[in-house]
mmCIF file of the N, C-alpha and C atoms, coordinates in Angstrom:
data_MODEL
# 
_entry.id   MODEL 
# 
loop_
_atom_site.group_PDB 
_atom_site.id 
_atom_site.type_symbol 
_atom_site.label_atom_id 
_atom_site.label_alt_id 
_atom_site.label_comp_id 
_atom_site.label_asym_id 
_atom_site.label_entity_id 
_atom_site.label_seq_id 
_atom_site.pdbx_PDB_ins_code 
_atom_site.Cartn_x 
_atom_site.Cartn_y 
_atom_site.Cartn_z 
_atom_site.occupancy 
_atom_site.B_iso_or_equiv 
_atom_site.pdbx_formal_charge 
_atom_site.auth_seq_id 
_atom_site.auth_comp_id 
_atom_site.auth_asym_id 
_atom_site.auth_atom_id 
_atom_site.pdbx_PDB_model_num 
ATOM 1   N N  . UNK A 1 1  ? -11.996 15.182  -12.853 1.00 0.00 ? 1  UNK A N  1 
ATOM 2   C CA . UNK A 1 1  ? -10.624 15.012  -12.409 1.00 0.00 ? 1  UNK A CA 1 
ATOM 3   C C  . UNK A 1 1  ? -9.877  14.198  -13.471 1.00 0.00 ? 1  UNK A C  1 
ATOM 4   N N  . UNK A 1 2  ? -8.671  14.624  -13.748 1.00 0.00 ? 2  UNK A N  1 
ATOM 5   C CA . UNK A 1 2  ? -7.881  13.897  -14.737 1.00 0.00 ? 2  UNK A CA 1 
ATOM 6   C C  . UNK A 1 2  ? -7.408  12.563  -14.156 1.00 0.00 ? 2  UNK A C  1 
ATOM 7   N N  . UNK A 1 3  ? -7.110  11.638  -15.046 1.00 0.00 ? 3  UNK A N  1 
ATOM 8   C CA . UNK A 1 3  ? -6.638  10.324  -14.588 1.00 0.00 ? 3  UNK A CA 1 
ATOM 9   C C  . UNK A 1 3  ? -5.289  10.427  -13.884 1.00 0.00 ? 3  UNK A C  1 
ATOM 10  N N  . UNK A 1 4  ? -4.457  11.366  -14.326 1.00 0.00 ? 4  UNK A N  1 
ATOM 11  C CA . UNK A 1 4  ? -3.142  11.518  -13.669 1.00 0.00 ? 4  UNK A CA 1 
ATOM 12  C C  . UNK A 1 4  ? -3.326  11.997  -12.223 1.00 0.00 ? 4  UNK A C  1 
ATOM 13  N N  . UNK A 1 5  ? -4.213  12.950  -12.027 1.00 0.00 ? 5  UNK A N  1 
ATOM 14  C CA . UNK A 1 5  ? -4.459  13.442  -10.671 1.00 0.00 ? 5  UNK A CA 1 
ATOM 15  C C  . UNK A 1 5  ? -5.093  12.334  -9.828  1.00 0.00 ? 5  UNK A C  1 
ATOM 16  N N  . UNK A 1 6  ? -6.021  11.624  -10.414 1.00 0.00 ? 6  UNK A N  1 
ATOM 17  C CA . UNK A 1 6  ? -6.669  10.528  -9.685  1.00 0.00 ? 6  UNK A CA 1 
ATOM 18  C C  . UNK A 1 6  ? -5.650  9.455   -9.314  1.00 0.00 ? 6  UNK A C  1 
ATOM 19  N N  . UNK A 1 7  ? -4.764  9.120   -10.258 1.00 0.00 ? 7  UNK A N  1 
ATOM 20  C CA . UNK A 1 7  ? -3.729  8.122   -9.986  1.00 0.00 ? 7  UNK A CA 1 
ATOM 21  C C  . UNK A 1 7  ? -2.860  8.566   -8.806  1.00 0.00 ? 7  UNK A C  1 
ATOM 22  N N  . UNK A 1 8  ? -2.443  9.837   -8.836  1.00 0.00 ? 8  UNK A N  1 
ATOM 23  C CA . UNK A 1 8  ? -1.576  10.353  -7.771  1.00 0.00 ? 8  UNK A CA 1 
ATOM 24  C C  . UNK A 1 8  ? -2.273  10.288  -6.413  1.00 0.00 ? 8  UNK A C  1 
ATOM 25  N N  . UNK A 1 9  ? -3.539  10.658  -6.382  1.00 0.00 ? 9  UNK A N  1 
ATOM 26  C CA . UNK A 1 9  ? -4.295  10.625  -5.125  1.00 0.00 ? 9  UNK A CA 1 
ATOM 27  C C  . UNK A 1 9  ? -4.514  9.197   -4.634  1.00 0.00 ? 9  UNK A C  1 
ATOM 28  N N  . UNK A 1 10 ? -4.850  8.303   -5.545  1.00 0.00 ? 10 UNK A N  1 
ATOM 29  C CA . UNK A 1 10 ? -5.056  6.903   -5.154  1.00 0.00 ? 10 UNK A CA 1 
ATOM 30  C C  . UNK A 1 10 ? -3.754  6.264   -4.684  1.00 0.00 ? 10 UNK A C  1 
ATOM 31  N N  . UNK A 1 11 ? -2.677  6.565   -5.373  1.00 0.00 ? 11 UNK A N  1 
ATOM 32  C CA . UNK A 1 11 ? -1.379  6.015   -4.995  1.00 0.00 ? 11 UNK A CA 1 
ATOM 33  C C  . UNK A 1 11 ? -0.989  6.485   -3.592  1.00 0.00 ? 11 UNK A C  1 
ATOM 34  N N  . UNK A 1 12 ? -1.219  7.756   -3.317  1.00 0.00 ? 12 UNK A N  1 
ATOM 35  C CA . UNK A 1 12 ? -0.902  8.296   -1.991  1.00 0.00 ? 12 UNK A CA 1 
ATOM 36  C C  . UNK A 1 12 ? -1.783  7.672   -0.912  1.00 0.00 ? 12 UNK A C  1 
ATOM 37  N N  . UNK A 1 13 ? -3.060  7.518   -1.196  1.00 0.00 ? 13 UNK A N  1 
ATOM 38  C CA . UNK A 1 13 ? -3.977  6.920   -0.225  1.00 0.00 ? 13 UNK A CA 1 
ATOM 39  C C  . UNK A 1 13 ? -3.610  5.460   0.062   1.00 0.00 ? 13 UNK A C  1 
ATOM 40  N N  . UNK A 1 14 ? -3.268  4.717   -0.971  1.00 0.00 ? 14 UNK A N  1 
ATOM 41  C CA . UNK A 1 14 ? -2.864  3.320   -0.776  1.00 0.00 ? 14 UNK A CA 1 
ATOM 42  C C  . UNK A 1 14 ? -1.563  3.235   0.014   1.00 0.00 ? 14 UNK A C  1 
ATOM 43  N N  . UNK A 1 15 ? -0.622  4.132   -0.278  1.00 0.00 ? 15 UNK A N  1 
ATOM 44  C CA . UNK A 1 15 ? 0.650   4.153   0.452   1.00 0.00 ? 15 UNK A CA 1 
ATOM 45  C C  . UNK A 1 15 ? 0.418   4.494   1.923   1.00 0.00 ? 15 UNK A C  1 
ATOM 46  N N  . UNK A 1 16 ? -0.475  5.428   2.192   1.00 0.00 ? 16 UNK A N  1 
ATOM 47  C CA . UNK A 1 16 ? -0.789  5.771   3.581   1.00 0.00 ? 16 UNK A CA 1 
ATOM 48  C C  . UNK A 1 16 ? -1.345  4.565   4.326   1.00 0.00 ? 16 UNK A C  1 
ATOM 49  N N  . UNK A 1 17 ? -2.239  3.840   3.687   1.00 0.00 ? 17 UNK A N  1 
ATOM 50  C CA . UNK A 1 17 ? -2.806  2.638   4.312   1.00 0.00 ? 17 UNK A CA 1 
ATOM 51  C C  . UNK A 1 17 ? -1.728  1.582   4.554   1.00 0.00 ? 17 UNK A C  1 
ATOM 52  N N  . UNK A 1 18 ? -0.761  1.477   3.650   1.00 0.00 ? 18 UNK A N  1 
ATOM 53  C CA . UNK A 1 18 ? 0.325   0.508   3.816   1.00 0.00 ? 18 UNK A CA 1 
ATOM 54  C C  . UNK A 1 18 ? 1.196   0.882   5.006   1.00 0.00 ? 18 UNK A C  1 
ATOM 55  N N  . UNK A 1 19 ? 1.460   2.173   5.172   1.00 0.00 ? 19 UNK A N  1 
ATOM 56  C CA . UNK A 1 19 ? 2.268   2.622   6.307   1.00 0.00 ? 19 UNK A CA 1 
ATOM 57  C C  . UNK A 1 19 ? 1.562   2.328   7.623   1.00 0.00 ? 19 UNK A C  1 
ATOM 58  N N  . UNK A 1 20 ? 0.265   2.525   7.656   1.00 0.00 ? 20 UNK A N  1 
ATOM 59  C CA . UNK A 1 20 ? -0.513  2.218   8.864   1.00 0.00 ? 20 UNK A CA 1 
ATOM 60  C C  . UNK A 1 20 ? -0.493  0.716   9.130   1.00 0.00 ? 20 UNK A C  1 
ATOM 61  N N  . UNK A 1 21 ? -0.615  -0.082  8.088   1.00 0.00 ? 21 UNK A N  1 
ATOM 62  C CA . UNK A 1 21 ? -0.613  -1.544  8.243   1.00 0.00 ? 21 UNK A CA 1 
ATOM 63  C C  . UNK A 1 21 ? 0.692   -2.046  8.854   1.00 0.00 ? 21 UNK A C  1 
ATOM 64  N N  . UNK A 1 22 ? 1.777   -1.370  8.570   1.00 0.00 ? 22 UNK A N  1 
ATOM 65  C CA . UNK A 1 22 ? 3.080   -1.793  9.098   1.00 0.00 ? 22 UNK A CA 1 
ATOM 66  C C  . UNK A 1 22 ? 3.130   -1.732  10.616  1.00 0.00 ? 22 UNK A C  1 
ATOM 67  N N  . UNK A 1 23 ? 2.303   -0.910  11.215  1.00 0.00 ? 23 UNK A N  1 
ATOM 68  C CA . UNK A 1 23 ? 2.314   -0.737  12.669  1.00 0.00 ? 23 UNK A CA 1 
ATOM 69  C C  . UNK A 1 23 ? 1.389   -1.707  13.390  1.00 0.00 ? 23 UNK A C  1 
ATOM 70  N N  . UNK A 1 24 ? 0.651   -2.510  12.662  1.00 0.00 ? 24 UNK A N  1 
ATOM 71  C CA . UNK A 1 24 ? -0.247  -3.481  13.300  1.00 0.00 ? 24 UNK A CA 1 
ATOM 72  C C  . UNK A 1 24 ? 0.595   -4.618  13.868  1.00 0.00 ? 24 UNK A C  1 
ATOM 73  N N  . UNK A 1 25 ? 0.461   -4.851  15.143  1.00 0.00 ? 25 UNK A N  1 
ATOM 74  C CA . UNK A 1 25 ? 1.292   -5.853  15.809  1.00 0.00 ? 25 UNK A CA 1 
ATOM 75  C C  . UNK A 1 25 ? 0.821   -7.282  15.569  1.00 0.00 ? 25 UNK A C  1 
ATOM 76  N N  . UNK A 1 26 ? -0.484  -7.488  15.541  1.00 0.00 ? 26 UNK A N  1 
ATOM 77  C CA . UNK A 1 26 ? -1.034  -8.829  15.367  1.00 0.00 ? 26 UNK A CA 1 
ATOM 78  C C  . UNK A 1 26 ? -0.796  -9.296  13.919  1.00 0.00 ? 26 UNK A C  1 
ATOM 79  N N  . UNK A 1 27 ? -0.098  -10.412 13.771  1.00 0.00 ? 27 UNK A N  1 
ATOM 80  C CA . UNK A 1 27 ? 0.278   -10.918 12.458  1.00 0.00 ? 27 UNK A CA 1 
ATOM 81  C C  . UNK A 1 27 ? -0.929  -11.226 11.579  1.00 0.00 ? 27 UNK A C  1 
ATOM 82  N N  . UNK A 1 28 ? -1.924  -11.890 12.137  1.00 0.00 ? 28 UNK A N  1 
ATOM 83  C CA . UNK A 1 28 ? -3.098  -12.254 11.348  1.00 0.00 ? 28 UNK A CA 1 
ATOM 84  C C  . UNK A 1 28 ? -3.881  -11.015 10.917  1.00 0.00 ? 28 UNK A C  1 
ATOM 85  N N  . UNK A 1 29 ? -4.015  -10.064 11.802  1.00 0.00 ? 29 UNK A N  1 
ATOM 86  C CA . UNK A 1 29 ? -4.718  -8.823  11.461  1.00 0.00 ? 29 UNK A CA 1 
ATOM 87  C C  . UNK A 1 29 ? -3.952  -8.055  10.384  1.00 0.00 ? 29 UNK A C  1 
ATOM 88  N N  . UNK A 1 30 ? -2.629  -7.997  10.534  1.00 0.00 ? 30 UNK A N  1 
ATOM 89  C CA . UNK A 1 30 ? -1.789  -7.306  9.545   1.00 0.00 ? 30 UNK A CA 1 
ATOM 90  C C  . UNK A 1 30 ? -1.903  -7.990  8.183   1.00 0.00 ? 30 UNK A C  1 
ATOM 91  N N  . UNK A 1 31 ? -1.904  -9.316  8.174   1.00 0.00 ? 31 UNK A N  1 
ATOM 92  C CA . UNK A 1 31 ? -2.047  -10.057 6.926   1.00 0.00 ? 31 UNK A CA 1 
ATOM 93  C C  . UNK A 1 31 ? -3.371  -9.733  6.246   1.00 0.00 ? 31 UNK A C  1 
ATOM 94  N N  . UNK A 1 32 ? -4.459  -9.709  7.026   1.00 0.00 ? 32 UNK A N  1 
ATOM 95  C CA . UNK A 1 32 ? -5.780  -9.431  6.468   1.00 0.00 ? 32 UNK A CA 1 
ATOM 96  C C  . UNK A 1 32 ? -5.858  -8.010  5.907   1.00 0.00 ? 32 UNK A C  1 
ATOM 97  N N  . UNK A 1 33 ? -5.275  -7.064  6.602   1.00 0.00 ? 33 UNK A N  1 
ATOM 98  C CA . UNK A 1 33 ? -5.264  -5.677  6.117   1.00 0.00 ? 33 UNK A CA 1 
ATOM 99  C C  . UNK A 1 33 ? -4.468  -5.588  4.814   1.00 0.00 ? 33 UNK A C  1 
ATOM 100 N N  . UNK A 1 34 ? -3.337  -6.258  4.740   1.00 0.00 ? 34 UNK A N  1 
ATOM 101 C CA . UNK A 1 34 ? -2.534  -6.241  3.512   1.00 0.00 ? 34 UNK A CA 1 
ATOM 102 C C  . UNK A 1 34 ? -3.244  -6.957  2.365   1.00 0.00 ? 34 UNK A C  1 
ATOM 103 N N  . UNK A 1 35 ? -3.907  -8.054  2.655   1.00 0.00 ? 35 UNK A N  1 
ATOM 104 C CA . UNK A 1 35 ? -4.642  -8.761  1.622   1.00 0.00 ? 35 UNK A CA 1 
ATOM 105 C C  . UNK A 1 35 ? -5.700  -7.851  1.012   1.00 0.00 ? 35 UNK A C  1 
ATOM 106 N N  . UNK A 1 36 ? -6.428  -7.170  1.872   1.00 0.00 ? 36 UNK A N  1 
ATOM 107 C CA . UNK A 1 36 ? -7.465  -6.245  1.397   1.00 0.00 ? 36 UNK A CA 1 
ATOM 108 C C  . UNK A 1 36 ? -6.840  -5.075  0.634   1.00 0.00 ? 36 UNK A C  1 
ATOM 109 N N  . UNK A 1 37 ? -5.708  -4.619  1.091   1.00 0.00 ? 37 UNK A N  1 
ATOM 110 C CA . UNK A 1 37 ? -5.024  -3.507  0.438   1.00 0.00 ? 37 UNK A CA 1 
ATOM 111 C C  . UNK A 1 37 ? -4.571  -3.882  -0.972  1.00 0.00 ? 37 UNK A C  1 
ATOM 112 N N  . UNK A 1 38 ? -4.005  -5.071  -1.127  1.00 0.00 ? 38 UNK A N  1 
ATOM 113 C CA . UNK A 1 38 ? -3.589  -5.515  -2.463  1.00 0.00 ? 38 UNK A CA 1 
ATOM 114 C C  . UNK A 1 38 ? -4.799  -5.724  -3.375  1.00 0.00 ? 38 UNK A C  1 
ATOM 115 N N  . UNK A 1 39 ? -5.888  -6.206  -2.806  1.00 0.00 ? 39 UNK A N  1 
ATOM 116 C CA . UNK A 1 39 ? -7.111  -6.352  -3.588  1.00 0.00 ? 39 UNK A CA 1 
ATOM 117 C C  . UNK A 1 39 ? -7.605  -4.970  -4.050  1.00 0.00 ? 39 UNK A C  1 
ATOM 118 N N  . UNK A 1 40 ? -7.517  -3.992  -3.162  1.00 0.00 ? 40 UNK A N  1 
ATOM 119 C CA . UNK A 1 40 ? -7.927  -2.631  -3.505  1.00 0.00 ? 40 UNK A CA 1 
ATOM 120 C C  . UNK A 1 40 ? -7.034  -2.017  -4.585  1.00 0.00 ? 40 UNK A C  1 
ATOM 121 N N  . UNK A 1 41 ? -5.777  -2.420  -4.628  1.00 0.00 ? 41 UNK A N  1 
ATOM 122 C CA . UNK A 1 41 ? -4.880  -1.950  -5.694  1.00 0.00 ? 41 UNK A CA 1 
ATOM 123 C C  . UNK A 1 41 ? -5.427  -2.368  -7.057  1.00 0.00 ? 41 UNK A C  1 
ATOM 124 N N  . UNK A 1 42 ? -5.854  -3.600  -7.142  1.00 0.00 ? 42 UNK A N  1 
ATOM 125 C CA . UNK A 1 42 ? -6.383  -4.113  -8.414  1.00 0.00 ? 42 UNK A CA 1 
ATOM 126 C C  . UNK A 1 42 ? -7.732  -3.487  -8.747  1.00 0.00 ? 42 UNK A C  1 
ATOM 127 N N  . UNK A 1 43 ? -8.565  -3.285  -7.744  1.00 0.00 ? 43 UNK A N  1 
ATOM 128 C CA . UNK A 1 43 ? -9.865  -2.656  -7.968  1.00 0.00 ? 43 UNK A CA 1 
ATOM 129 C C  . UNK A 1 43 ? -9.687  -1.214  -8.444  1.00 0.00 ? 43 UNK A C  1 
ATOM 130 N N  . UNK A 1 44 ? -8.792  -0.480  -7.810  1.00 0.00 ? 44 UNK A N  1 
ATOM 131 C CA . UNK A 1 44 ? -8.552  0.920   -8.183  1.00 0.00 ? 44 UNK A CA 1 
ATOM 132 C C  . UNK A 1 44 ? -7.999  1.035   -9.596  1.00 0.00 ? 44 UNK A C  1 
ATOM 133 N N  . UNK A 1 45 ? -7.266  0.040   -10.041 1.00 0.00 ? 45 UNK A N  1 
ATOM 134 C CA . UNK A 1 45 ? -6.633  0.090   -11.364 1.00 0.00 ? 45 UNK A CA 1 
ATOM 135 C C  . UNK A 1 45 ? -7.608  -0.190  -12.502 1.00 0.00 ? 45 UNK A C  1 
ATOM 136 N N  . UNK A 1 46 ? -8.783  -0.688  -12.194 1.00 0.00 ? 46 UNK A N  1 
ATOM 137 C CA . UNK A 1 46 ? -9.736  -1.100  -13.231 1.00 0.00 ? 46 UNK A CA 1 
ATOM 138 C C  . UNK A 1 46 ? -10.184 0.023   -14.154 1.00 0.00 ? 46 UNK A C  1 
ATOM 139 N N  . UNK A 1 47 ? -10.108 1.274   -13.723 1.00 0.00 ? 47 UNK A N  1 
ATOM 140 C CA . UNK A 1 47 ? -10.613 2.373   -14.562 1.00 0.00 ? 47 UNK A CA 1 
ATOM 141 C C  . UNK A 1 47 ? -9.596  2.847   -15.600 1.00 0.00 ? 47 UNK A C  1 
ATOM 142 N N  . UNK A 1 48 ? -8.364  2.394   -15.501 1.00 0.00 ? 48 UNK A N  1 
ATOM 143 C CA . UNK A 1 48 ? -7.308  2.865   -16.395 1.00 0.00 ? 48 UNK A CA 1 
ATOM 144 C C  . UNK A 1 48 ? -7.253  2.018   -17.670 1.00 0.00 ? 48 UNK A C  1 
ATOM 145 N N  . UNK A 1 49 ? -6.631  2.569   -18.696 1.00 0.00 ? 49 UNK A N  1 
ATOM 146 C CA . UNK A 1 49 ? -6.554  1.891   -19.993 1.00 0.00 ? 49 UNK A CA 1 
ATOM 147 C C  . UNK A 1 49 ? -5.797  0.568   -19.905 1.00 0.00 ? 49 UNK A C  1 
ATOM 148 N N  . UNK A 1 50 ? -4.788  0.510   -19.056 1.00 0.00 ? 50 UNK A N  1 
ATOM 149 C CA . UNK A 1 50 ? -3.983  -0.706  -18.872 1.00 0.00 ? 50 UNK A CA 1 
ATOM 150 C C  . UNK A 1 50 ? -4.012  -1.080  -17.390 1.00 0.00 ? 50 UNK A C  1 
ATOM 151 N N  . UNK A 1 51 ? -5.114  -1.677  -16.948 1.00 0.00 ? 51 UNK A N  1 
ATOM 152 C CA . UNK A 1 51 ? -5.283  -1.942  -15.520 1.00 0.00 ? 51 UNK A CA 1 
ATOM 153 C C  . UNK A 1 51 ? -4.189  -2.819  -14.912 1.00 0.00 ? 51 UNK A C  1 
ATOM 154 N N  . UNK A 1 52 ? -3.687  -3.778  -15.650 1.00 0.00 ? 52 UNK A N  1 
ATOM 155 C CA . UNK A 1 52 ? -2.641  -4.656  -15.084 1.00 0.00 ? 52 UNK A CA 1 
ATOM 156 C C  . UNK A 1 52 ? -1.374  -3.864  -14.789 1.00 0.00 ? 52 UNK A C  1 
ATOM 157 N N  . UNK A 1 53 ? -1.022  -2.961  -15.684 1.00 0.00 ? 53 UNK A N  1 
ATOM 158 C CA . UNK A 1 53 ? 0.189   -2.154  -15.483 1.00 0.00 ? 53 UNK A CA 1 
ATOM 159 C C  . UNK A 1 53 ? 0.010   -1.194  -14.307 1.00 0.00 ? 53 UNK A C  1 
ATOM 160 N N  . UNK A 1 54 ? -1.161  -0.583  -14.210 1.00 0.00 ? 54 UNK A N  1 
ATOM 161 C CA . UNK A 1 54 ? -1.422  0.349   -13.111 1.00 0.00 ? 54 UNK A CA 1 
ATOM 162 C C  . UNK A 1 54 ? -1.498  -0.411  -11.783 1.00 0.00 ? 54 UNK A C  1 
ATOM 163 N N  . UNK A 1 55 ? -2.123  -1.572  -11.784 1.00 0.00 ? 55 UNK A N  1 
ATOM 164 C CA . UNK A 1 55 ? -2.179  -2.392  -10.569 1.00 0.00 ? 55 UNK A CA 1 
ATOM 165 C C  . UNK A 1 55 ? -0.769  -2.741  -10.102 1.00 0.00 ? 55 UNK A C  1 
ATOM 166 N N  . UNK A 1 56 ? 0.101   -3.057  -11.037 1.00 0.00 ? 56 UNK A N  1 
ATOM 167 C CA . UNK A 1 56 ? 1.487   -3.367  -10.677 1.00 0.00 ? 56 UNK A CA 1 
ATOM 168 C C  . UNK A 1 56 ? 2.162   -2.153  -10.039 1.00 0.00 ? 56 UNK A C  1 
ATOM 169 N N  . UNK A 1 57 ? 1.916   -0.968  -10.580 1.00 0.00 ? 57 UNK A N  1 
ATOM 170 C CA . UNK A 1 57 ? 2.483   0.253   -9.992  1.00 0.00 ? 57 UNK A CA 1 
ATOM 171 C C  . UNK A 1 57 ? 1.939   0.480   -8.582  1.00 0.00 ? 57 UNK A C  1 
ATOM 172 N N  . UNK A 1 58 ? 0.628   0.293   -8.417  1.00 0.00 ? 58 UNK A N  1 
ATOM 173 C CA . UNK A 1 58 ? 0.034   0.446   -7.087  1.00 0.00 ? 58 UNK A CA 1 
ATOM 174 C C  . UNK A 1 58 ? 0.623   -0.564  -6.109  1.00 0.00 ? 58 UNK A C  1 
ATOM 175 N N  . UNK A 1 59 ? 0.722   -1.818  -6.527  1.00 0.00 ? 59 UNK A N  1 
ATOM 176 C CA . UNK A 1 59 ? 1.255   -2.869  -5.657  1.00 0.00 ? 59 UNK A CA 1 
ATOM 177 C C  . UNK A 1 59 ? 2.712   -2.579  -5.294  1.00 0.00 ? 59 UNK A C  1 
ATOM 178 N N  . UNK A 1 60 ? 3.495   -2.110  -6.245  1.00 0.00 ? 60 UNK A N  1 
ATOM 179 C CA . UNK A 1 60 ? 4.887   -1.758  -5.957  1.00 0.00 ? 60 UNK A CA 1 
ATOM 180 C C  . UNK A 1 60 ? 4.975   -0.629  -4.934  1.00 0.00 ? 60 UNK A C  1 
ATOM 181 N N  . UNK A 1 61 ? 4.123   0.373   -5.089  1.00 0.00 ? 61 UNK A N  1 
ATOM 182 C CA . UNK A 1 61 ? 4.105   1.494   -4.140  1.00 0.00 ? 61 UNK A CA 1 
ATOM 183 C C  . UNK A 1 61 ? 3.716   1.016   -2.749  1.00 0.00 ? 61 UNK A C  1 
ATOM 184 N N  . UNK A 1 62 ? 2.674   0.197   -2.677  1.00 0.00 ? 62 UNK A N  1 
ATOM 185 C CA . UNK A 1 62 ? 2.210   -0.327  -1.396  1.00 0.00 ? 62 UNK A CA 1 
ATOM 186 C C  . UNK A 1 62 ? 3.299   -1.193  -0.751  1.00 0.00 ? 62 UNK A C  1 
ATOM 187 N N  . UNK A 1 63 ? 3.905   -2.062  -1.515  1.00 0.00 ? 63 UNK A N  1 
ATOM 188 C CA . UNK A 1 63 ? 4.935   -2.955  -0.974  1.00 0.00 ? 63 UNK A CA 1 
ATOM 189 C C  . UNK A 1 63 ? 6.135   -2.182  -0.461  1.00 0.00 ? 63 UNK A C  1 
ATOM 190 N N  . UNK A 1 64 ? 6.607   -1.244  -1.259  1.00 0.00 ? 64 UNK A N  1 
ATOM 191 C CA . UNK A 1 64 ? 7.771   -0.445  -0.869  1.00 0.00 ? 64 UNK A CA 1 
ATOM 192 C C  . UNK A 1 64 ? 7.468   0.342   0.411   1.00 0.00 ? 64 UNK A C  1 
ATOM 193 N N  . UNK A 1 65 ? 6.296   0.974   0.457   1.00 0.00 ? 65 UNK A N  1 
ATOM 194 C CA . UNK A 1 65 ? 5.922   1.755   1.632   1.00 0.00 ? 65 UNK A CA 1 
ATOM 195 C C  . UNK A 1 65 ? 5.781   0.868   2.862   1.00 0.00 ? 65 UNK A C  1 
ATOM 196 N N  . UNK A 1 66 ? 5.120   -0.277  2.697   1.00 0.00 ? 66 UNK A N  1 
ATOM 197 C CA . UNK A 1 66 ? 4.929   -1.182  3.826   1.00 0.00 ? 66 UNK A CA 1 
ATOM 198 C C  . UNK A 1 66 ? 6.269   -1.660  4.379   1.00 0.00 ? 66 UNK A C  1 
ATOM 199 N N  . UNK A 1 67 ? 7.153   -2.132  3.497   1.00 0.00 ? 67 UNK A N  1 
ATOM 200 C CA . UNK A 1 67 ? 8.425   -2.676  3.985   1.00 0.00 ? 67 UNK A CA 1 
ATOM 201 C C  . UNK A 1 67 ? 9.333   -1.601  4.561   1.00 0.00 ? 67 UNK A C  1 
ATOM 202 N N  . UNK A 1 68 ? 9.278   -0.397  4.026   1.00 0.00 ? 68 UNK A N  1 
ATOM 203 C CA . UNK A 1 68 ? 10.044  0.702   4.628   1.00 0.00 ? 68 UNK A CA 1 
ATOM 204 C C  . UNK A 1 68 ? 9.527   1.010   6.029   1.00 0.00 ? 68 UNK A C  1 
ATOM 205 N N  . UNK A 1 69 ? 8.207   1.109   6.161   1.00 0.00 ? 69 UNK A N  1 
ATOM 206 C CA . UNK A 1 69 ? 7.611   1.400   7.461   1.00 0.00 ? 69 UNK A CA 1 
ATOM 207 C C  . UNK A 1 69 ? 7.810   0.234   8.426   1.00 0.00 ? 69 UNK A C  1 
ATOM 208 N N  . UNK A 1 70 ? 7.676   -0.973  7.938   1.00 0.00 ? 70 UNK A N  1 
ATOM 209 C CA . UNK A 1 70 ? 7.845   -2.152  8.800   1.00 0.00 ? 70 UNK A CA 1 
ATOM 210 C C  . UNK A 1 70 ? 9.287   -2.246  9.301   1.00 0.00 ? 70 UNK A C  1 
ATOM 211 N N  . UNK A 1 71 ? 10.233  -1.903  8.453   1.00 0.00 ? 71 UNK A N  1 
ATOM 212 C CA . UNK A 1 71 ? 11.634  -1.887  8.883   1.00 0.00 ? 71 UNK A CA 1 
ATOM 213 C C  . UNK A 1 71 ? 11.858  -0.906  10.018  1.00 0.00 ? 71 UNK A C  1 
ATOM 214 N N  . UNK A 1 72 ? 11.178  0.224   9.950   1.00 0.00 ? 72 UNK A N  1 
ATOM 215 C CA . UNK A 1 72 ? 11.261  1.206   11.016  1.00 0.00 ? 72 UNK A CA 1 
ATOM 216 C C  . UNK A 1 72 ? 10.635  0.671   12.293  1.00 0.00 ? 72 UNK A C  1 
ATOM 217 N N  . UNK A 1 73 ? 9.487   0.032   12.172  1.00 0.00 ? 73 UNK A N  1 
ATOM 218 C CA . UNK A 1 73 ? 8.785   -0.535  13.332  1.00 0.00 ? 73 UNK A CA 1 
ATOM 219 C C  . UNK A 1 73 ? 9.665   -1.561  14.011  1.00 0.00 ? 73 UNK A C  1 
ATOM 220 N N  . UNK A 1 74 ? 10.269  -2.430  13.245  1.00 0.00 ? 74 UNK A N  1 
ATOM 221 C CA . UNK A 1 74 ? 11.093  -3.510  13.796  1.00 0.00 ? 74 UNK A CA 1 
ATOM 222 C C  . UNK A 1 74 ? 12.367  -2.959  14.432  1.00 0.00 ? 74 UNK A C  1 
ATOM 223 N N  . UNK A 1 75 ? 12.920  -1.890  13.869  1.00 0.00 ? 75 UNK A N  1 
ATOM 224 C CA . UNK A 1 75 ? 14.177  -1.350  14.385  1.00 0.00 ? 75 UNK A CA 1 
ATOM 225 C C  . UNK A 1 75 ? 13.989  -0.425  15.583  1.00 0.00 ? 75 UNK A C  1 
ATOM 226 N N  . UNK A 1 76 ? 12.781  0.044   15.836  1.00 0.00 ? 76 UNK A N  1 
ATOM 227 C CA . UNK A 1 76 ? 12.559  0.983   16.945  1.00 0.00 ? 76 UNK A CA 1 
ATOM 228 C C  . UNK A 1 76 ? 13.010  0.433   18.296  1.00 0.00 ? 76 UNK A C  1 
ATOM 229 N N  . UNK A 1 77 ? 12.700  -0.804  18.668  1.00 0.00 ? 77 UNK A N  1 
ATOM 230 C CA . UNK A 1 77 ? 13.172  -1.290  19.979  1.00 0.00 ? 77 UNK A CA 1 
ATOM 231 C C  . UNK A 1 77 ? 14.704  -1.213  20.123  1.00 0.00 ? 77 UNK A C  1 
ATOM 232 N N  . UNK A 1 78 ? 15.414  -1.379  19.035  1.00 0.00 ? 78 UNK A N  1 
ATOM 233 C CA . UNK A 1 78 ? 16.874  -1.307  19.083  1.00 0.00 ? 78 UNK A CA 1 
ATOM 234 C C  . UNK A 1 78 ? 17.349  0.125   19.319  1.00 0.00 ? 78 UNK A C  1 
ATOM 235 N N  . UNK A 1 79 ? 16.527  1.093   18.954  1.00 0.00 ? 79 UNK A N  1 
ATOM 236 C CA . UNK A 1 79 ? 16.922  2.487   19.108  1.00 0.00 ? 79 UNK A CA 1 
ATOM 237 C C  . UNK A 1 79 ? 16.637  3.032   20.504  1.00 0.00 ? 79 UNK A C  1 
ATOM 238 N N  . UNK A 1 80 ? 15.794  2.331   21.240  1.00 0.00 ? 80 UNK A N  1 
ATOM 239 C CA . UNK A 1 80 ? 15.394  2.835   22.557  1.00 0.00 ? 80 UNK A CA 1 
ATOM 240 C C  . UNK A 1 80 ? 16.395  2.447   23.616  1.00 0.00 ? 80 UNK A C  1 
# 
């Protein structure tokens, strides 16, 4: 598998996990899931030529996805 394809698949998988984390109601559990997710971003980036740059891209994707999903979670009661 090419690194570009692997990057795309890993980025999507990490984003999916971030979206799921946004729905966790318990603050401590959500924090632990996010901590592990950010750690996994750095671990996944280790195989690339510039791991720090790739880790930053993964973390940005995870953060953006989490906060978008969390905003939806928080706004849902207002929509009902």
